[in-house]
N, C-alpha and C positions, 0 to 999 in steps of 0.2 A: 739161542741161549738154551742151557748154559753150555761153556766151552769145555769144562772139565766134568767127565762122567764116568760111569762104570756100566757095563753090560748087565751085571748081576750083583745088586747092592747087598744080596745075603752073603756074599763072600768076605764083607767088610766087618769090622768089629761093630757090635750092637750096643747101643746106648739107649739107657731108660732111667727114669727118675726112681728113686726108693719109694716103697709102698707108703712110708710115713712122711714123704716130703709134703711140705705146706705149699699149696698151689698159691702163685702169685696172682692177685686179682688184676683186672684191667681198669686202670684209673681214667684213661681218656683214650680217643681215637681222633687223630687230626688228619686232614687232607692237605697235601703238599700243592702250593700254588706253583704255576709254571712261570718260567722266565728265560732269560737268555744269559749266557756267560762269555767272557772273552771276546772273540771276534763274530760271536753269533750263534754259537751252538746251543741248542734248547736243553734246559734243565728243569727238574722239579726240585723244589727246595723242601726236602724231607722234614726238616725240623722247624719250619716256620710256625710261629704261633704256640710253640711248646715252652712252657716254663723252665728257665734253666735249671732250677733245682732237680727236675727229672732227667736233665740231659748230662749234667756234670759226670764225667770229665769230657764229654763230647761237646764240640761247639755248633758244627753244621755239618750238613752232608746233601749233597747234589746228586740225583740220579741224572746222568748225561745221556740224552737219548731216551729210549732206542729210535734210531733214525736211520734211514736208508738214503744215503747221499747220492745225488746224480755227479757225474764227472765235474771236477772244478768247484764243487760245493764244500768238501770237508772243510773244518775251521778248527782253529786252536785258540791259544790266548797269546798275548803280546807279553814282552818281558814285564816282569812285575816282582815287587819284594815280597818277603815273609820274614817274620820273627816271633818266637815265643810258643811255636806249637809244632805239630807233625801232621803232614798231609798224607792220607792214604789213598792211593788211586788204585781202584780194582777195575781192571778192563775185562768185560766179559766177551765183546765182539769188536773186532777192529784193531788198529795199530796206534800206538801214541808215542811219540819221541820227547824225552825229557832233556833239558839242559839247563845248568846252572852256571852262575859267574865264578864258581870254584873249580869248573872243569868236571863236575859230577854229571850224573844222569844216566840215560840209557834208554832202550826200547822195550816197551811192554805190549803184548798182544794176547787176545783169546784165553783169557783165565788168568793171566799174570796180575801181580800186585806189585806197585812201587811205593814204598814207605820212605818219605822224605822227612827227616828231622830238620826243621829249619833252625831251631836253636837261637843262636845270636844273630843269624840273619844272612840272607843272600838274595840274589836276584835269579829268577827262574822263568822258564818259558816251557809251554806244553804245546805240542802241534803234531798234526798228522804227517806221515812221510809223503814226500813229493809223489810217490807211485800212488798212493790211495787218493791224493787231491787229483791226479790225472784220471784215475779210473772209477772214483767213487767207491760206495759199498756201505755195508752195514756198520754201524757205530754204536756201542752201548757200554757204559760202565757207571761207576759210582766214585765219588771223591768225598772222604770223611776227613774232617778236621778234629784231631785230638789235642786236649790242651796238655801243657807241660806244667809241672809244679815250679814255684818261684825258683827253687834251687837248680833247676834244669833248664830255665828259661835262656840262659845265655851259654849253653853247651855249644861245642863245635858242631857244625852241620854235618849230617852223613845220610847215606842212601842204603836202603835194603832192596835188592831186587829179589821177588819171591816168585819162581815160576809156577804155573799151573799144576804141573807134576809134582810140587813138592807139599802142596796143601794135604793136611791130614783128612782122609776120607773115612766116614763112619755112616752108620744107618741106624733106623730105628728097629725095635724088637721084631718087626714083621717085614722089613725091608720096604716099607712104603715111602720112606724119607731118605734122600741122600743129603749128608751133612758134610759140607767142606769147611773145616776148621783153618781160618787163615791166620789168626793170631789168637793167643791165650790158650786156655785149657777147657777141655769138655770131658768130665768124668774120668779125669787122669790122661787123657789123650791130648799131647800138645801139638799146636799149630807152629808154623815155621816163623811168624813174624815175632821180632823181638821188640817189646814195648818198654818204654821208660815209664809211662803211666799204665798200670795194671788193667788190661781190657780183654774181653773175648770178642771176636768178630767171626760169624758164621754165615755162609751162604746156603741156605737149605731149600731142596726142591721136593715139594710133596706132591705125590700122584693123587689124581682125583679121589676123594674120600679118605685119603690117609690122614692120620693123626700121630703127633709125636708130643711126648711130655717128657722135658729134658731137665736134668738137674742143674740149678743154677746156683752160683755164688751168693751166699746171703748178703755178703758185704757189697755185691755189685747192684748197680740199677739194672734194669732191662728193659729194651727197646726191640720192636719188631716193625720193619719197614717192608711193604709189599711192592716188589719190582714188578710183578706180573701176577695176573690170576685173581681169583676170589676164594675166601676162606673164612675163618673164624679164629679168635684168641681168646684164651682164658677158658676156664672150666664151664663159664656160662656161655660160650661160644658167641662172642661179640662180633658181628659181621665186619669184615675188612676186604678191601680191594685195592686193586693197582693205584699206587701213588698215596697211601694212606701209612700212617704211622701209629702203632699202638703202644702205649705207656703202660708198663707193669708196676703195680705196687710191690710191698715187700713179701718176701717168701724164698722157698728153696726149689722151686721148680715152675717151669712156664710150659704153656700148651699151646700149640698151634695146629689147626686143622685146615685141610683142603675141601672146598665144596666138591660134591659128586660130579657137578657138570661145570666144565670150564669153556671159555670162549674158544672158537676153532684155531685163532692164531696163538692161543696161550694154553698148550695142552696141560701144564702143571702149575701149582703155586710156588711162585719164586719170592723167598722172603730173606731178607737180611736181619740176623739176630745180634744185638749189641749189648754188651754188658760192660761196665767199668766201675772202678773205685772211685767215688767222688773225691775230688782234691779239697773242695770246701776253702778255698782261698778267694779273696777279692779277684774279679776278672774284670779288666777295661779291654775292649775290643773294638776296634775301628779297621775296617777294610782288611788290609792283610797283616795287621799286627794284633797280637793277642798278648797282653801284659797284665800286671797286677794293679797298675795305678795309671791315672792320667798323665802324671809325670813322666812315667816310663814310655807311654805312647808317644809323648811329644818327644822324647829323646829319640825313639825309634825313627819318627819323620825326619828329625834333623840328621840322624846318621844316614838315613837313606839319601836326604838331599844333598849331602856332603860326599857322597860316593863311599861311605864306610860299610855298606852291605854288599860292595862289589860294583863292577862295571861290566857292561855288556861286552862280551868277547867280539872282537873286530870281525866284520863280515856277516855277523848274524843279527844286525839291528833290524 
């Protein structure tokens, strides 16, 4: 980690907040509990315990791995349905194959992102390729769920495949931070991800002792999840470490800093920065369905059971 980098960040456009930007305070820091997803791959539940008013429009995020699989160990998920939201799968290390009941999907690896708009619904599977199952190897990534407003919940499903080389690369004023803009905009620099719900998603790598203060849209919320390393958030330098999420309050800039000393197996601070415009609509969430009411949830279950979300392609059961 990370898969996409540059030798000299100072060759990249530099980003810094304006001198009169209002610093966002840190409202809370939470620690992600561990668990298992699908057929047994380990995850950290990044948003567990955080009040939804601070997350909206984000629903959940899992850090998958980082795990070194032995031969025969790599695992995926079985076929499962989705409706009413988008899944964003960012793979830092390893390879994952996606398939759906509409014939969509593809392969992502080492810095790629797959953006799946479930919309009106589909069946979906994620699994490592047979070659990785045989050989074993490193697997590490994130999956983020982004809510859709009521007007878009029943839109046609679609995919976006974003290759690692397509992300917008930026740096801080002194080159101490490498910023990968996956979706949204940062200081006028656009990421490749096309979003129905306005969001910003950035993977930032900060060298030991580096600090970055970024401009942040005032109409967006602000979250920072630490994938690896130790550091601090906010102008008061609230400590954070691997597996913790910081929730920022209102303002027009946010600050992240890496500790001077990192663990030997984690040379830098690796942080995912998220912001989005809250949807502020009722949300009914159960399992793989995210709707606006319990009646809509019930309809989603009935449609799934009746096969209206699609059927598993022959030979892939």
